[in-house]
N, C-alpha and C positions, 0 to 999 in steps of 0.2 A: 483485856474485856470486850469482848462484842456489843455493836449497837444493838442489835436484834438476831433474834433466832428463827429461822421458820420452819414453822408444824404444818405439816402438812402428809399428805396420801399420795404415794408415788405414784399413780393414776392418773394424777391433775398437772405432774411434772410439765409434759408436755406443751399445755394448753395456755398454762398461765403460772405455775411456779419458776422454772426457769426463768421466764424472762422477766418476771417481777427480782429474781435474785439479782439477776443480770444488771438490772436498770437500780437496784440501789447500792451495790457496791460500784458501779460506773459510776455514781454519783456521793462517793466518797464514804459508803456507810464500809461500815466491818463487820461483815454478815459470816452467821453461820448456818449454812446451808450444806446438807451431804455431800453434794458435787464438788463442793469448793472443800470443804473443812474436813472429810474422812480420805483417809491413808490405807494403803493397801497392808493388812495386819494388824490395825488398829480396832479395839473392844469397841462394839457396833454401843450397848452400854453405857459406859462410863465416856465416849467420845460424846455422847448423847447429855447425862447427865454433865458433863463439866459444860458442854455448850448452853445447858439452862441455867447453870447456875451462874457464869460468865456473862450473861446476855444483861442488859440494861429493858429492853422488849422483847415479847415472843408475838409474831407476826403467825396469824391462824389462820389459813385456810380451809374454810369451812365447806365441805361440798358431801358428797351421797357416800363416795369414797371414804373420805374422811371419819366420818362414824360407824364405817363395818370394818375400821381396821386396830386393832391391841396397840401398835405401837403410837397412834400419833394418839389417842387419848389417854396413853399416859401422858405423854408429853405435854397436854394438854392440864390435866390434875395436877405434874407439877409447876405449870406456869399459874394454876389457882393459888397451890400454895406459897408460893413466892409472892404472890400480890396478897395474900392474909396476912406474911410473916414481914414485910415493909410496909403495908397500911396504902398502896398504892396502885393503880392501874399500870397494870404491867402489857396485858394482853391487848393486841390491835387485831379486832378479826375483820375478814373480808368472806365476803359470801361467795363461791363460785356455782353458777347451775344449780342454785337450791334456794327455797324463800323463806322466810320466816316463820311461818305456821309448818315447815317442816323441821326448824330445826327444835321450835319448841317442843316438837315428841321426842326428841333426843335430850336437850338442854335449855328449860325456859331461861334460868341465869345467862345466857350465851345470846338466846333469841331477843333480849332486852338492851344489849348491848348497841350503841354507835357503831354500825360498821358501813363498809364499803362494798359494793357489788362490783365482780370482775365486768359486766355488761357495763358498766360506766367506762370502761378502757383504762388501759393502762398507764396512762397522763393522771386521768384522777386518783387515782390507787396511789401512786406516786405520792403526788400534791398533799393528800390526807393521811399517809405518813409519817414525811415528814413534817405537816402543818402541828402533827402529833407527839412527833419527838421533839421538832424545835417550837414550840408554840410560841413564841416570842416573835416569828417570822411567819412572813409569807412566800409562797413557794408557789412556782410555773414550774410544768414540766411540758415537753415538749420537741421534738424530733431526738430523743435520747438524750436530752439536756433537763438539768433542774438548777432554778435562777430562784436564789432565796434574797430577801430587802429587809431591812428592820432599821427602824421601826417601822407599824404599818400606821399610825396614827402620830400626826406633829399637831401644835400650835403652830399658827401663822404669828398674830396678833393679840395682845392681850387688850388693848383696845390704846394705850399707852405707851407702850411698849412693843419694838420690834422683836419676832424671835426667829433665831436663825437655828436650824438644824440640821443636821450631818446625818445621810441616807447612805446607808452599803449596802449594796448588792454585790451578792458574792454569787459565781458559778458553783456549783459545788461538783461539775463533771470535770472528767480528764481528758474532755477536747473543748477546743474553742465555742463559745456562742456569737452569735451575729444577729443583729437588727434586733437588739433586747425592747422593748415597750414599758415605760414604766407611763401609767397614769396617777396623777395628783385629784382625786376629787375635794374641791371648796369648798366648806363649809362657812358661810358668810355673809348675809344679806350686803349687797354692795361692794362686794371683791371680785376684783375680775381675774380673770387667767393671767391677761397682760401682768397686772400689779407685781406679781409673783416675781422676788431677785430669786435668779436658779443660778449657781455655778458646780461646772463638770470639771473633773479632774481631766488631767490631758493623757490622752491614747500614746503610749507609746511603741511604733514609731506612730509618728500622727498620720492620720490619713488627710490627706491637703492635695487642693490644683490652684493652679495658677488660671485666673480671669484679668485677662489685664493685669496691671498692676495691683488685683487684691489676689490675696491666695484666703480660700475658703477651705474651712474643715466639714469631713464629709461626715465626723465623727458625732456631732450633737446636735442633731435638729431638734425642733423645739416646735411646735402646734399647740396655740390655742384656742381652744375650742369649746362650742354650749351643744350641750345634749338635747335632746327632743325634748326633752321635760323642763329646759332651763338652768340647769346646772351646769357652775362652771369647770372646767377640766382643761387640764394641760399633759399632753402627751410629750415626753420624752424618749427619742430613740438614740440607743447606745450602739455603734456600728459592730466592735467587738469587747467581747470581756473572756479575757484570754483563761486557758483549763486553770481550773483549782485559784483563781485569782479572784479580786474583789476592785469595785471601784466606788468613788464616792461622790454625790452630789448634796451640795449643801442646797437648801430651799429656805428662804425667808419672807415674811411678809409685810409690808411696806405701804397699806392702808389701815389707817388707825382706825381699825374695827376690830372686835373680839371675834376671832376667826380661829377655824382648824381647816386640817385636810385629811383624808386617807390616804391612804398611798399603796398602791400594786402592781406588779408585775403581770402584764396580760397577755403577751406573745413573747416568742424566742424562737430563732429561725436554726438553719443549719447553713445556711448561704449569706455571705456577705450581701450588702446591700451595693447594688450598683450605683456608681457615680458616672452620668452620661453627661457629655460634653459636644456641643458642634461648631467649629473652624472657632475653635480657642476662646470663643466671645459667650459664649451659651451653655447654662450647665444644670443638670435637673438630676432627682432623687426621685424614685419611684418608693411608695410606700401608700399602703393600704388599712385605714383601721380597721382594728377587729370588730369596732360597733360604729353604728350608723351617726355620724358628727358633723354640726357645721362650726367649717375650720374657719375662724376671724382670724388668723395670724398667724404667720409662719418664718421661723426665723433659726438661721446658721451661723456658726461664729466663725468670721471672718478679720484680718486687720491686710493692710496698707503693706506691700512691697517694700524691702528696704533697700 
């Protein structure tokens, strides 16, 4: 069973389709794409029929070239039939160098579908596709990597009871992800960022540095912040998530106020975060938030040397 079938015109391969197919496959999806799936001697029609029948979703790259070709139109018709048979949305439209008014001339039904344009960039396209396929998670794409987090909305406190919730952060890519930044946006008047109880699983192998008789971990940097409009925010920076692996964070509210939080991944990088030391007595980590925040507190995990 394929996760997605990519329906496209061959003229669009070089500009967007090949890059899209490789991005989806490197993030763990089983992709039916002719350059991946067709072998010498295969029957084109039979292979496409099997690909359409065995795919959960159809990604349709709409362009002027697309609407001028018979094969892509036939594939699209097959996806419409599949939608009608299952009663579920199966088509994920992508607009490539074409406008909605131009699509209306060919297919008013397709023009009315929520779509993403290639002008938004490959990372946004990948995020929108993964958010559609895995609607229970939020996805962040960048540097050839795709990170997923679930759940995306949590309770912190009922007013009477503390609520503790585990979050799962998954690197869907087949390469490691570094400096993965999680944002916890607090909803609850009177609940401060510093009041949240947050526990992060241990990274293996640990990333630690000795400063005197203190051992400091470079893995779990926490910033308690205030946004420009006064919202309390916690940023958690994970040094590494290995390829095709997950990590877990536990979040708990400790203030007896009915409160909740939204959780998102806001950044991912291809290079590890640097750990700087000076004469064995001073340590520094370089981190630049993706938005303008007032940092109220910074903490690292540390322990005494035994």
